C-alpha positions as CSV (number, residue, x, y, z in Angstrom):
1,M,-23.0,2.5,46.6
2,E,-21.6,-1.6,45.8
3,T,-24.3,-0.9,42.6
4,K,-22.3,2.3,41.3
5,L,-19.2,1.0,41.9
6,A,-20.3,-2.2,40.1
7,K,-21.3,-0.4,37.3
8,K,-18.8,1.8,36.7
9,K,-15.9,-1.2,36.5
10,E,-18.9,-2.9,34.1
11,E,-18.5,0.4,32.2
12,I,-14.8,0.8,32.6
13,R,-14.8,-2.9,31.5
14,G,-16.7,-2.2,28.4
15,M,-14.7,1.2,27.4
16,A,-11.3,-1.1,27.9
17,Q,-13.2,-3.9,24.9
18,S,-13.7,-0.9,22.7
19,L,-10.3,0.3,23.2
20,Q,-8.6,-3.0,22.5
21,A,-10.9,-3.4,19.3
22,M,-10.4,-0.1,18.0
23,T,-6.4,-0.7,18.6
24,H,-6.7,-4.5,16.6
25,E,-9.0,-2.0,13.8
26,A,-6.1,-0.1,13.3
27,E,-3.3,-2.8,13.4
28,E,-5.1,-4.0,10.4
29,S,-5.4,-0.7,8.7
30,R,-1.8,-0.2,9.6
31,A,-0.8,-4.2,7.6
32,K,-3.2,-3.0,4.7
33,Y,-1.4,0.0,4.0
34,M,1.4,-2.0,4.1
35,V,0.4,-4.2,1.5
36,L,-1.0,-1.5,-1.1
37,K,2.1,0.6,-0.7
38,T,4.4,-2.6,-1.4
39,R,2.1,-3.4,-4.5
40,K,2.5,0.2,-5.8
41,N,6.2,0.3,-5.4
42,K,6.1,-2.7,-7.5
43,L,4.0,-1.6,-10.4
44,K,5.8,1.8,-10.2
45,T,9.3,-0.6,-10.7
46,E,8.0,-2.7,-13.7
47,L,6.3,0.4,-15.4
48,I,9.6,2.2,-15.4
49,N,11.5,-1.1,-16.6
50,R,8.3,-1.2,-19.5
51,I,9.2,2.6,-20.3
52,D,13.2,1.9,-20.4
53,H,12.4,-1.4,-22.7
54,F,10.1,0.5,-24.8
55,V,12.8,3.5,-25.6
56,R,15.3,1.2,-25.7
57,L,13.5,-0.5,-28.7
58,K,12.7,3.1,-30.1
59,A,16.1,4.0,-30.4
60,T,17.2,0.8,-31.6
61,E,14.5,1.3,-34.6
62,M,15.7,5.0,-35.2
63,L,19.4,3.1,-36.0
64,L,18.4,0.3,-37.8
65,M,16.2,3.5,-39.8
66,L,19.3,5.3,-40.1
67,E,21.6,2.5,-41.6
68,L,19.1,1.3,-44.3
69,G,18.6,4.6,-45.0
70,F,15.0,5.7,-44.4
71,L,15.4,8.5,-42.4
């Protein structure tokens, strides 16, 4: 009887360690996801800023072309 109890305790201990490892992996995955999400948002903001800058340059170019009579 005691050997069955000891085996059961060891089995439960192993399951608890496995659960702790899975929890740790989930936390790491969540942290990696947050880093990637932050990086994506920064790149998206930079892209929008560059597109905005390009549009302003094109508008300035059009105004210059109109003033110089090329259009």
